[in-house]
C-alpha positions as CSV (number, residue, x, y, z in Angstrom):
1,M,295.2,75.4,83.1
2,M,293.9,73.4,85.9
3,T,290.8,71.1,85.1
4,S,288.5,70.9,87.4
5,S,288.9,67.6,88.8
6,E,293.1,69.0,89.7
7,I,291.5,71.8,91.1
8,R,289.0,69.9,93.4
9,Q,292.3,67.5,94.1
10,S,294.5,70.0,94.7
11,F,292.3,71.3,97.3
12,L,292.3,68.3,99.1
13,D,295.4,67.1,98.5
14,F,296.7,70.4,100.5
15,F,294.8,70.2,103.5
16,K,296.0,66.4,103.7
17,S,299.2,67.8,103.8
18,K,298.3,69.6,106.6
19,R,297.2,66.7,109.1
20,H,293.3,67.5,107.8
21,T,291.2,63.4,107.7
22,I,289.9,64.1,104.1
23,V,286.0,62.7,104.9
24,P,283.3,61.7,102.5
25,S,280.7,64.1,101.4
26,S,277.7,63.0,103.3
27,S,274.4,62.6,101.9
28,L,272.0,65.3,100.1
29,L,269.7,63.8,102.9
30,P,270.2,65.6,105.9
31,D,269.9,64.3,109.2
32,A,268.9,67.7,110.7
33,P,265.0,67.6,110.4
34,N,264.7,71.5,109.3
35,L,266.9,70.9,106.3
36,L,265.3,70.2,103.3
37,F,268.6,69.1,101.7
38,T,272.2,69.1,102.7
39,N,272.8,72.6,101.7
40,A,276.3,73.6,103.2
41,G,280.1,71.9,104.0
42,M,279.4,72.1,108.1
43,N,276.0,70.5,107.9
44,Q,277.9,66.7,108.8
45,F,279.9,68.8,111.5
46,V,276.8,70.6,113.2
47,P,277.2,68.0,116.2
48,I,280.6,68.2,117.0
49,F,280.4,72.5,116.8
50,L,277.5,71.4,119.3
51,G,279.5,69.8,121.7
52,Q,276.7,66.5,121.1
53,R,279.6,64.3,119.2
54,K,283.6,63.6,119.7
55,P,286.3,65.0,117.4
56,D,286.6,62.0,115.8
57,V,286.5,62.6,112.1
58,D,289.6,59.8,111.9
59,K,287.4,57.1,113.0
60,W,284.3,58.1,110.4
61,P,283.4,55.8,107.7
62,G,285.1,56.3,104.2
63,A,288.1,58.6,105.9
64,I,291.0,58.8,103.8
65,V,294.0,59.2,106.8
66,G,297.5,59.8,106.6
67,A,300.7,58.6,109.5
68,D,299.3,61.8,110.9
69,T,296.2,63.6,110.0
70,V,294.2,63.8,113.4
71,G,290.3,63.8,114.0
72,T,290.2,67.3,115.3
73,R,290.3,69.2,111.8
74,A,289.0,67.4,108.5
75,A,288.7,68.7,104.5
76,D,285.9,67.5,102.3
77,T,284.3,68.7,99.2
78,Q,280.1,68.4,100.2
79,K,277.6,67.8,97.1
80,S,275.0,70.4,98.1
81,V,271.4,71.3,97.0
82,R,269.7,74.8,97.4
83,A,266.2,74.5,96.2
84,G,263.4,75.5,98.4
85,G,263.7,76.4,102.1
86,K,265.6,79.6,103.5
87,H,268.4,78.7,100.4
88,N,266.2,78.7,97.2
89,D,268.3,79.8,94.0
90,L,265.9,77.7,91.3
91,E,263.7,79.9,89.5
92,D,267.5,82.3,88.6
93,V,269.0,79.3,87.7
94,G,269.3,79.4,83.7
95,H,268.7,83.3,83.6
96,D,272.5,84.1,84.5
97,T,276.3,82.5,85.0
98,Y,276.3,81.8,88.3
99,H,273.1,80.3,90.1
100,H,272.7,76.6,90.7
101,T,270.8,74.2,92.6
102,F,273.4,71.7,92.5
103,F,277.0,72.9,93.7
104,E,280.1,71.1,95.2
105,M,281.6,73.4,98.3
106,L,285.3,72.9,99.2
107,G,285.9,72.9,103.1
108,N,288.4,72.7,105.7
109,W,287.2,72.4,109.7
110,S,289.2,72.7,112.8
111,F,287.6,71.3,115.7
112,G,289.1,72.8,119.1
113,D,292.5,72.4,117.2
114,Y,293.9,75.7,115.1
115,F,292.5,78.7,115.0
116,K,292.7,82.3,112.9
117,K,296.2,82.1,112.2
118,E,296.2,78.7,110.6
119,A,293.4,78.9,108.8
120,I,294.8,82.5,107.2
121,E,298.1,81.3,106.4
122,W,297.2,78.6,104.4
123,A,294.4,80.3,102.7
124,W,297.2,82.1,101.5
125,E,299.4,79.7,100.7
126,L,297.0,77.6,98.9
127,V,295.3,80.6,96.8
128,V,298.3,83.0,96.6
129,E,301.6,80.2,96.7
130,K,300.0,77.0,95.0
131,W,297.5,78.0,92.5
132,K,299.2,81.5,91.5
133,F,296.5,83.9,92.1
134,P,298.3,87.3,92.1
135,A,298.2,89.0,95.1
136,K,297.4,91.8,94.1
137,R,294.3,91.3,92.9
138,L,293.0,89.8,96.5
139,Y,290.7,91.4,99.1
140,A,290.3,90.3,102.4
141,T,287.2,91.4,104.9
142,V,287.5,91.7,108.2
143,Y,284.2,92.0,110.8
144,K,284.1,95.2,111.9
145,P,280.7,95.8,113.8
146,A,278.4,98.6,113.6
147,A,276.1,100.4,116.3
148,G,274.2,97.2,117.8
149,D,276.1,94.6,116.1
150,P,277.6,92.0,118.3
151,S,281.0,91.1,119.2
152,E,284.2,93.6,118.7
153,F,286.4,94.3,115.6
154,D,288.1,91.3,114.6
155,Q,291.8,92.7,115.6
156,E,293.7,89.5,115.2
157,A,292.1,88.5,112.2
158,Y,293.1,91.8,110.7
159,D,297.1,91.3,112.1
160,H,297.1,88.3,109.9
161,W,296.0,89.5,106.7
162,A,297.8,92.6,107.3
163,R,301.2,90.8,107.5
164,L,300.5,88.6,104.7
165,F,299.7,92.0,102.4
166,S,302.5,93.4,104.0
167,G,304.7,91.2,102.9
168,A,304.2,90.9,99.3
169,G,304.6,94.2,99.1
170,L,301.2,95.6,99.2
171,D,299.2,98.2,101.5
172,P,296.5,96.3,104.1
173,K,294.9,99.4,104.6
174,V,293.7,99.2,101.0
175,H,293.4,95.5,100.6
176,I,291.7,94.7,103.9
177,V,288.2,95.7,103.6
178,Y,285.9,96.1,107.1
179,G,282.3,94.1,106.5
180,N,279.9,94.5,109.5
181,K,277.2,92.3,111.0
182,K,275.2,91.2,107.5
183,D,278.6,90.1,105.3
184,N,281.1,89.4,108.0
185,F,279.2,88.1,111.4
186,W,278.2,84.0,110.7
187,M,275.3,82.5,113.0
188,M,274.0,79.5,113.1
189,G,270.8,80.2,114.0
190,D,269.0,82.9,116.1
191,T,270.9,81.0,118.9
192,G,274.2,79.0,119.3
193,P,277.9,78.7,117.8
194,C,278.3,81.6,115.8
195,G,281.7,83.9,115.4
196,P,283.3,86.8,112.9
197,C,284.4,85.4,109.1
198,S,286.6,86.9,107.3
199,E,286.1,86.4,103.4
200,I,288.9,86.6,100.3
201,H,287.8,88.3,97.2
202,V,289.4,88.4,94.1
203,D,289.7,91.8,91.6
204,L,288.8,90.4,88.1
205,T,288.9,94.1,85.9
206,P,291.6,94.1,83.3
207,A,294.2,96.7,85.7
208,G,293.1,95.0,88.5
209,D,293.3,98.0,90.9
210,T,289.6,99.1,91.9
211,K,291.6,99.1,96.0
212,G,288.9,97.3,97.3
213,K,286.0,99.8,96.2
214,L,283.8,97.0,94.6
215,V,284.3,94.4,97.4
216,N,280.5,93.0,98.6
217,K,279.1,95.8,95.9
218,G,277.2,92.7,94.1
219,E,279.6,93.8,91.3
220,A,280.5,90.5,88.8
221,R,284.4,91.9,88.7
222,C,285.1,91.3,92.0
223,I,284.2,87.9,93.4
224,E,283.9,86.1,96.4
225,I,286.2,82.9,96.6
226,W,286.7,81.6,100.0
227,N,284.7,82.2,103.3
228,L,286.7,81.6,106.8
229,V,284.5,81.6,109.5
230,F,286.1,81.8,113.3
231,I,283.1,80.4,115.6
232,Q,284.1,81.4,119.4
233,F,280.8,82.9,120.7
234,N,277.7,81.5,121.5
235,A,274.6,83.8,121.1
236,N,272.2,83.7,123.8
237,P,268.1,83.7,123.9
238,D,268.8,86.8,126.0
239,G,271.2,88.7,123.2
240,T,274.3,88.4,124.8
241,F,277.3,86.7,123.4
242,T,279.7,84.4,125.6
243,P,283.1,83.0,124.5
244,L,282.6,79.0,123.4
245,P,284.4,76.7,125.7
246,A,286.4,75.4,122.2
247,R,287.0,77.7,119.1
248,H,286.5,76.4,115.9
249,V,286.9,77.0,112.3
250,D,285.0,76.6,109.3
251,T,285.3,77.6,105.7
252,G,283.6,77.3,102.5
253,M,284.7,77.7,98.8
254,G,282.2,77.3,96.0
255,F,284.1,74.7,94.0
256,E,282.8,75.6,90.3
257,R,282.9,79.4,90.9
258,V,286.6,78.9,92.0
259,T,287.0,76.9,88.7
260,S,285.7,79.6,86.4
261,I,287.7,82.0,87.4
262,I,291.3,79.9,87.2
263,Q,289.7,78.1,84.3
264,G,288.5,81.8,82.3
265,T,291.6,83.2,83.1
266,K,293.8,80.4,81.0
267,G,295.1,79.6,84.4
268,L,295.1,83.2,85.8
269,K,297.1,84.8,82.9
270,D,295.1,87.1,81.3
271,F,292.2,89.6,83.0
272,D,291.7,91.1,79.5
273,N,289.6,88.7,77.9
274,T,288.1,87.1,80.9
275,K,285.3,84.6,80.3
276,I,283.7,84.4,84.1
277,S,280.9,81.8,83.9
278,N,280.5,78.4,85.8
279,Y,279.1,77.1,82.9
280,E,282.0,77.7,80.4
281,T,284.5,75.4,82.4
282,D,285.2,71.8,81.9
283,I,282.3,70.7,84.7
284,F,279.4,71.3,82.8
285,R,281.0,71.2,78.9
286,P,280.4,67.2,78.8
287,I,277.1,67.5,79.8
288,F,276.4,70.4,76.9
289,D,278.3,68.5,74.5
290,A,275.7,65.2,75.2
291,L,272.9,68.4,75.3
292,V,273.9,69.1,71.9
293,K,274.1,65.6,70.3
294,L,270.7,64.6,71.4
295,S,268.6,68.3,70.4
296,G,271.3,69.4,67.4
297,K,271.1,72.7,68.7
298,E,274.6,74.6,70.0
299,Y,275.1,76.3,73.0
300,G,276.1,80.3,72.2
301,S,277.0,81.6,75.6
302,T,274.1,83.9,75.5
303,L,272.2,85.5,78.2
304,P,268.5,86.7,78.1
305,P,267.5,90.3,78.2
306,A,265.9,92.1,81.0
307,D,263.3,92.4,79.2
308,L,262.2,88.7,78.0
309,S,259.4,89.8,75.9
310,T,262.3,90.4,73.7
311,I,264.0,87.2,73.8
312,N,265.9,85.7,70.7
313,P,265.8,81.7,70.0
314,Q,269.4,81.4,70.7
315,Q,269.0,83.1,74.2
316,S,266.2,81.0,74.7
317,T,268.0,77.8,73.7
318,D,271.2,79.2,76.0
319,V,268.6,79.3,78.9
320,A,267.3,76.4,78.1
321,F,270.9,74.6,78.3
322,R,271.9,75.8,81.5
323,V,268.8,74.7,83.5
324,I,268.8,71.1,82.0
325,A,272.8,70.9,82.9
326,D,272.0,72.1,86.9
327,H,268.7,70.0,87.1
328,I,270.2,67.1,85.7
329,R,273.1,67.6,88.4
330,T,270.4,67.9,91.0
331,L,267.7,65.0,90.2
332,S,271.0,62.0,89.9
333,F,273.0,62.9,93.1
334,A,269.7,63.6,94.9
335,I,268.0,60.1,93.9
336,A,271.1,58.4,94.1
337,D,271.2,59.5,97.8
338,G,267.6,58.4,97.9
339,I,265.4,61.1,98.0
340,Q,262.6,59.9,95.4
341,P,260.6,62.8,93.7
342,S,256.8,63.0,95.0
343,N,254.3,65.2,96.0
344,E,255.7,66.2,99.3
345,G,258.6,68.0,101.1
346,R,261.8,67.4,99.1
347,G,260.2,64.9,97.3
348,Y,257.9,67.6,95.8
349,V,261.1,70.1,95.4
350,L,263.1,67.5,93.5
351,R,259.8,66.8,91.4
352,R,259.8,70.5,90.5
353,I,263.2,70.7,89.3
354,L,262.5,68.0,86.5
355,R,259.3,69.6,85.4
356,R,261.4,73.0,84.9
357,A,264.1,70.6,82.9
358,V,261.7,69.4,80.8
359,R,259.8,72.1,80.2
360,Y,263.2,74.1,79.1
361,G,263.5,71.0,77.4
362,R,260.6,71.5,74.3
363,T,262.9,74.9,74.0
364,L,264.9,72.3,72.5
365,G,262.7,70.5,71.0
366,F,262.3,68.0,73.0
367,H,259.0,66.3,72.9
368,E,260.0,62.4,74.2
369,P,262.1,61.6,77.2
370,F,265.5,62.5,76.9
371,F,266.4,64.1,80.3
372,Y,267.4,60.8,81.9
373,K,269.9,60.3,79.2
374,L,272.4,62.7,80.3
375,V,272.7,60.6,83.8
376,D,275.5,58.5,81.3
377,E,277.8,61.3,81.1
378,L,277.1,62.6,84.4
379,A,278.2,59.3,85.8
380,Q,281.3,58.8,83.8
381,R,282.6,62.6,84.9
382,M,281.8,62.5,88.7
383,G,281.6,58.8,89.3
384,E,285.7,58.8,90.5
385,V,284.8,61.8,93.4
386,F,281.0,60.5,94.2
387,P,281.2,56.9,93.6
388,E,277.2,56.6,94.6
389,I,276.2,58.0,91.3
390,R,278.0,55.3,89.1
391,A,276.4,52.8,91.2
392,K,273.0,53.6,91.1
393,K,273.0,54.9,87.8
394,K,270.4,52.5,86.8
395,H,268.0,53.2,89.6
396,V,268.6,57.1,88.9
397,Q,268.0,56.4,85.2
398,E,264.8,54.6,85.8
399,V,262.9,56.8,87.9
400,I,263.9,59.8,85.8
401,R,262.6,58.7,83.0
402,T,259.4,56.9,84.6
403,E,259.4,60.6,86.1
404,E,259.6,62.3,82.6
405,E,256.5,60.3,80.5
406,A,254.3,60.8,83.5
407,F,255.0,64.6,83.2
408,N,255.4,65.0,79.4
409,K,251.8,63.7,79.0
410,T,250.4,65.8,81.6
411,L,251.9,69.2,79.5
412,D,251.2,67.7,76.7
413,R,247.4,67.8,77.8
414,G,248.0,71.0,79.4
415,I,249.0,72.7,75.8
416,E,246.4,71.2,73.9
417,L,243.5,73.3,75.6
418,S,243.4,76.6,74.0
419,N,243.2,79.8,76.2
420,E,239.7,80.1,76.0
421,E,238.8,76.4,77.4
422,V,241.7,77.3,79.9
423,A,239.9,80.6,80.7
424,R,236.3,78.8,80.7
425,I,237.9,76.6,83.5
426,L,238.8,79.5,85.6
427,D,236.9,82.3,84.7
428,G,233.6,80.9,85.2
429,M,230.7,83.1,83.5
430,G,230.6,86.6,84.6
431,S,231.9,89.6,83.3
432,A,233.8,92.3,85.2
433,P,231.6,95.1,86.9
434,A,232.3,98.9,86.3
435,S,233.0,99.9,90.0
436,G,236.7,99.6,90.8
437,A,238.0,99.9,87.7
438,A,241.2,101.9,89.1
439,D,241.8,99.0,91.9
440,R,241.4,96.3,88.9
441,A,243.3,97.5,86.6
442,L,246.4,97.8,89.2
443,A,246.1,94.7,90.5
444,V,245.9,92.2,87.6
445,G,246.9,94.6,84.9
446,P,245.4,97.8,82.5
447,G,242.9,96.0,79.7
448,V,241.2,93.4,81.9
449,L,238.0,95.7,81.6
450,N,237.7,94.9,77.9
451,R,237.6,90.7,78.5
452,P,235.6,88.3,81.2
453,A,237.6,88.1,83.6
454,A,237.9,86.1,87.1
455,R,236.8,87.3,90.0
456,Y,239.8,88.3,92.1
457,S,241.1,89.5,95.8
458,R,244.4,91.5,96.0
459,R,246.3,92.4,98.9
460,R,249.8,93.9,99.0
461,L,252.5,91.4,101.5
462,P,253.9,94.3,104.0
463,H,256.6,92.6,105.0
464,F,258.0,93.1,101.7
465,E,259.7,96.9,101.1
466,R,260.1,97.4,97.5
467,P,257.5,99.6,96.3
468,W,256.0,96.9,94.0
469,G,256.1,94.3,96.3
470,K,254.7,90.9,96.1
471,Y,250.7,90.1,94.8
472,M,248.5,87.4,95.7
473,V,245.9,87.3,93.3
474,T,242.9,85.0,93.7
475,F,240.9,83.5,91.0
476,S,237.6,81.9,91.6
477,T,236.2,79.3,89.2
478,R,232.6,79.7,90.2
479,Q,231.7,77.1,87.9
480,Q,228.8,74.4,88.1
481,R,231.0,72.0,88.9
482,Q,234.3,71.3,90.9
483,L,237.6,70.8,89.4
484,T,238.9,67.4,88.7
485,P,242.4,66.3,90.1
486,S,243.5,65.6,86.8
487,E,241.7,69.4,85.4
488,R,243.6,71.1,88.4
489,D,247.2,69.1,87.6
490,I,246.6,70.4,83.9
491,V,246.3,73.8,85.2
492,L,248.9,74.0,86.8
493,E,251.8,72.5,85.2
494,S,249.8,75.1,81.7
495,I,250.6,78.0,84.1
496,L,254.2,76.9,84.9
497,Y,254.8,76.5,81.5
498,A,253.6,79.8,80.5
499,H,255.4,81.7,83.3
500,N,259.1,80.2,81.8
501,H,258.1,83.0,78.8
502,R,256.8,85.7,80.9
503,Q,258.1,89.0,83.2
504,Y,256.8,87.9,86.1
505,H,258.5,85.8,89.1
506,L,256.3,83.6,90.1
507,Y,256.6,82.6,93.8
508,A,254.0,79.9,94.2
509,A,250.5,78.7,92.3
510,C,248.3,77.1,94.2
511,V,244.9,75.1,92.1
512,M,241.9,74.4,94.5
513,P,238.9,72.6,93.3
514,D,236.9,76.1,92.9
515,H,240.2,78.7,92.8
516,V,243.6,79.2,91.8
517,H,246.4,81.6,94.3
518,L,248.6,82.9,92.1
519,L,251.6,84.8,94.1
520,F,254.2,86.8,91.9
521,E,256.2,90.1,91.7
522,P,257.4,91.4,87.8
523,Q,261.0,90.4,87.5
524,I,261.7,94.6,86.4
525,K,259.4,97.6,87.4
526,E,256.7,98.0,85.1
527,Q,254.3,101.0,84.4
528,D,251.2,101.2,82.2
529,K,250.9,104.2,80.4
530,D,249.1,105.8,83.7
531,G,252.3,105.5,85.4
532,K,250.5,102.9,87.3
533,P,252.7,99.2,88.2
534,A,251.6,97.0,85.7
535,F,251.1,93.1,86.5
536,W,250.2,90.4,84.4
537,Q,246.2,89.3,84.0
538,L,245.4,85.9,84.1
539,G,244.5,86.0,80.3
540,E,248.6,87.1,79.3
541,I,249.6,84.8,82.1
542,L,248.1,81.8,79.9
543,S,248.6,83.1,76.7
544,G,252.1,81.1,76.4
545,I,250.3,77.8,76.4
546,K,249.3,77.1,72.8
547,S,252.2,75.4,71.3
């Protein structure tokens, strides 16, 4: 069974043999002003796609070239972060087996060089012939526009896939699945380069005979491993699409995902006892081992229940392990690339990620700085592929430790505050009036009339279609003096600390001198005894603060 390092190197070696230049990962600090972080393998190649730069990757600093490599073909493993902005997986990390804020994206590119035939044939060659994925478990998606979708059916991609499946003795009508614009048409933006894409999905059921019925259904037993994008059109401002003068290929394969499949099936030989989890691979195991030594707790591979009020200690421990292991990768690589935790922009996102890890560290019993100690293991394991993490190791540790120490003081102070003290700061002295009882109960939860409560305003955000929606609740402090900056920090961090243990998804918490905004929705659809949607009231949000 291949190790993760062998899988990564196998991918790069394969495309080097196909005359691709192996380019270094670009920094997580992107050149594009509209990006918080580098979030995809294609980011560093956008100027080539837009015609702003010549395809000369063989001359790029750090490029690995062979005797016959060319500048119009590239392959790499790209460091990527998705946290904040359009792509934000932060709050999902830890609660399942596959969400991450940091991940590697394996990819190969053609800049006006080869196109669909070679891209599809080489994908098949690597996955089926070299890595030995069973062909009968593979499904390819091909673009077929629905009414109003751009362009036309991707007959060329279909024909190439049909030939490969037929050659393996498989029925193309079963193993090629159609997808519309949502699933199989890639666009860089509202305008600009775009084109159809073709994905490879793997059937992970024991029998492996679902006949494509699970493809693109959000089903964990059928997972996409590789997306081949064929950039051949330009989307115009008037809604039309015109052919590009040069056609490109842009592919992306999630490194953690493909590793979890290969290792979770014991080298693709055992599909009866699969354990497909990114966190069960040798990518994360060394970090878990270091965390076990530091905390004295064991990782049990459990997942939390949908009803978080019933979560048991082992499930809480395992969520914390996954959160911390993911977040140390994000923080370490981002800081090594020159991004510093701060109070604005991408720096604030980093600070939030670090503080989330430290809060979950409390679940493992950490009350002193611990997070920075994991950098050693990360640098040792990944320094060969990303040498910057070794070169900047001490700096990364110093930054993380300083942030940990400062945040622990704030968090300790917040936990010291009793519910009554926080309620005094936030609620003021008023009581809830009898009028508007039904609306008040709907907005902030049943039982609110039985206790002093904050004044509030509530509105449904119309662009969210789910019936229980997202809600903005505003709590007015209305006290004789305004909150000091220190008190505001304490209140905000206390709310975030309690949020880890509650059945709602907190999208934003903004504490101002005289009011508090909370934007949230339930993680599951709940109802009170009268059948109305039930939401957490402020007292419940803060009830988890005391340790």
